[in-house]
C-alpha positions in Angstrom: 2.1 72.8 30.7 2.7 76.2 32.3 6.5 76.1 32.1 7.1 75.0 35.7 6.8 71.6 37.4 5.3 71.2 40.9 8.6 72.0 42.5 8.8 75.4 40.9 11.6 74.3 38.6 11.6 73.8 34.8 11.6 70.0 34.1 13.9 69.1 31.2 14.5 65.9 29.2 18.0 65.8 27.6 18.3 64.0 24.3 22.0 63.7 23.3 23.8 60.6 22.1 27.3 61.8 23.4 27.4 60.7 27.0 30.1 63.3 28.0 28.0 66.2 26.5 24.8 64.8 28.1 26.4 64.5 31.6 28.0 68.0 31.3 24.6 69.5 30.4 23.0 67.7 33.3 25.5 69.1 35.8 25.2 72.6 34.3 21.4 72.7 34.5 21.6 71.3 38.0 23.8 74.1 39.1 21.6 76.7 37.4 19.0 76.3 40.2 15.8 76.8 38.1 15.9 73.6 36.1 15.8 69.9 36.9 16.7 67.1 34.5 14.1 64.5 34.8 15.2 62.2 32.0 18.1 61.5 29.6 17.9 59.9 26.2 20.8 58.7 24.0 18.8 58.5 20.8 15.6 59.9 19.2 13.4 56.9 20.0 14.3 57.2 23.7 13.5 60.9 23.5 10.0 60.2 22.1 9.3 57.6 24.9 10.6 59.9 27.7 8.6 62.8 26.4 5.4 60.8 26.4 5.9 59.3 29.9 7.5 62.2 31.7 5.8 65.1 29.9 8.6 67.6 30.8 8.4 71.4 30.4 11.2 71.3 27.8 12.9 68.7 25.7 16.5 69.8 25.0 17.2 67.9 21.7 20.3 67.2 19.7 20.0 67.0 15.9 22.1 64.0 14.9 21.2 60.9 16.9 21.1 57.2 15.9 17.9 55.4 15.0 15.8 58.5 14.9 17.3 62.0 14.5 16.1 65.2 16.2 13.8 66.0 13.3 12.0 62.8 13.3 11.8 62.7 17.1 10.4 66.2 17.3 7.7 65.3 14.8 6.7 62.3 16.7 6.7 64.1 20.1 4.5 66.9 18.8 2.1 64.5 17.1 1.6 62.7 20.4 1.5 65.9 22.4 1.1 69.2 20.5 1.8 71.1 23.7 5.3 69.7 24.1 8.1 72.3 23.8 11.3 71.3 22.0 14.5 73.3 22.1 17.3 72.2 19.6 20.9 72.3 20.7 23.1 71.3 17.8 26.8 71.5 16.7 25.5 72.4 13.2 23.2 75.4 12.7 23.0 75.7 9.0 19.8 77.4 7.8 18.4 74.3 6.4 18.6 72.5 9.7 17.0 75.4 11.5 14.2 75.8 9.0 13.4 72.1 9.1 13.2 72.0 12.9 11.1 75.1 13.1 8.7 73.7 10.4 8.5 70.5 12.5 7.4 72.5 15.5 10.5 73.1 17.6 10.3 76.4 19.5 14.0 77.1 19.7 17.4 76.5 18.1 20.8 77.1 19.6 24.4 76.3 18.5 26.3 74.1 21.0 28.9 76.8 21.2 26.3 79.2 22.7 27.1 80.6 26.2 25.5 79.2 29.3 23.6 82.4 29.7 22.0 82.1 26.3 21.2 78.4 26.9 19.4 79.2 30.2 17.6 82.1 28.7 16.4 79.8 25.8 15.1 77.2 28.2 13.1 79.7 30.2 11.7 81.3 27.0 10.7 77.9 25.4 9.3 76.7 28.7 7.0 79.8 28.6 5.9 78.8 25.1 7.9 81.4 23.3 10.2 81.0 20.3 13.9 81.5 20.9 16.7 81.6 18.3 20.3 82.6 19.1 21.0 86.1 17.7 23.3 84.9 14.9 20.7 82.3 13.7 17.9 84.9 13.8 19.9 87.3 11.6 20.8 84.6 9.1 17.3 83.4 8.7 16.0 86.9 8.1 18.5 87.4 5.3 17.8 83.9 3.8 14.1 84.4 3.8 14.4 87.7 2.0 16.6 86.0 -0.6 14.0 83.1 -1.0 11.5 85.5 -2.5 11.1 85.7 -6.2 10.9 89.0 -8.2 7.2 89.4 -7.3 7.9 89.0 -3.6 6.4 85.5 -3.5 8.1 82.4 -2.0 10.1 80.4 -4.5 9.0 76.8 -5.2 10.3 74.3 -2.6 12.0 71.1 -3.3 10.0 67.8 -3.2 8.7 67.1 0.3 9.2 63.6 1.9 6.7 62.2 4.3 7.8 61.6 7.9 8.0 57.8 7.2 10.0 58.4 4.0 12.4 60.6 6.0 12.8 57.9 8.6 13.6 55.3 5.9 16.0 57.7 4.3 17.9 58.2 7.6 18.2 54.5 8.2 19.4 53.8 4.6 21.9 56.6 4.9 23.2 55.2 8.2 23.8 51.9 6.3 20.8 49.8 7.3 19.4 47.2 4.9 15.7 47.0 4.2 15.5 44.1 6.7 17.3 46.1 9.4 15.2 49.2 8.8 12.0 47.1 9.0 13.1 45.7 12.4 14.0 49.2 13.6 10.7 50.8 12.5 8.6 47.7 13.3 7.1 47.5 9.9 7.4 44.9 7.1 10.3 44.6 4.7 7.8 45.1 1.9 6.6 48.4 3.4 10.2 49.6 3.8 10.9 48.8 0.2 7.8 50.7 -0.9 8.8 53.8 1.1 12.4 53.6 -0.2 11.2 53.4 -3.8 8.8 56.3 -3.3 11.5 58.6 -1.9 13.9 57.6 -4.7 11.3 58.5 -7.3 10.5 61.8 -5.6 14.2 62.7 -5.4 15.2 61.1 -8.7 18.1 59.4 -6.9 18.5 55.7 -7.5 21.5 54.5 -5.5 22.5 54.4 -1.8 25.4 56.7 -2.2 23.2 59.4 -3.7 20.6 59.0 -1.0 23.3 59.4 1.6 24.7 62.5 0.1 21.1 64.0 -0.1 20.5 63.1 3.6 23.7 64.9 4.6 23.0 68.0 2.5 19.4 68.3 3.6 19.9 67.8 7.3 18.5 64.2 7.6 21.8 63.1 9.0 25.0 65.0 9.7 28.4 64.3 8.2 29.8 62.9 11.5 27.5 59.8 11.0 29.8 56.9 10.1 28.9 56.2 6.5 30.9 55.5 3.4 30.0 57.3 0.1 31.3 55.6 -3.0 
């Protein structure tokens, strides 16, 4: 990809589960003149499929989506096509979300309250293969990374890492799916889901659904607006 499609415009796939937001972004980018929306996804799995078939210059991705969140979708998109360019546009921009998305390979991260000018600039930068963070996020990350160093100037030990599949299972469990439902969603056996669920519980030392849901919220696997009940 060179950042432009054959028509001289930046091709964009929108991945956003709120239809009003998605339609507004589509109209906004259409008026901008240098972008064209070639596909719209309402969940992470649709985003993965559209990225593979359409190969857009930029995937503009929400964080919290059903079935597969922005983190999982970004990982799958980049596994299939390492040259893909993902720009996150989220209502939540806490450092942990940003760090996880950048670690997954996203090139940019913006808050949904960003100005139109910043959004357009970010799309152009990411389409060109450059990293783009909104000014506020960039400043916060610099401070946070300095605080994350120990007295010797070395990185502090990170928390236990989950595999991509364990993260997918955690998201579905936190969204209220049973092992059977998760197996159908992921197209794997119930036994395999149970195995991944037990592994992530052992890693996290959390052994109930409420605890897993709280962990998923705190660590950016799902966001608090997902309709779940914590006992």
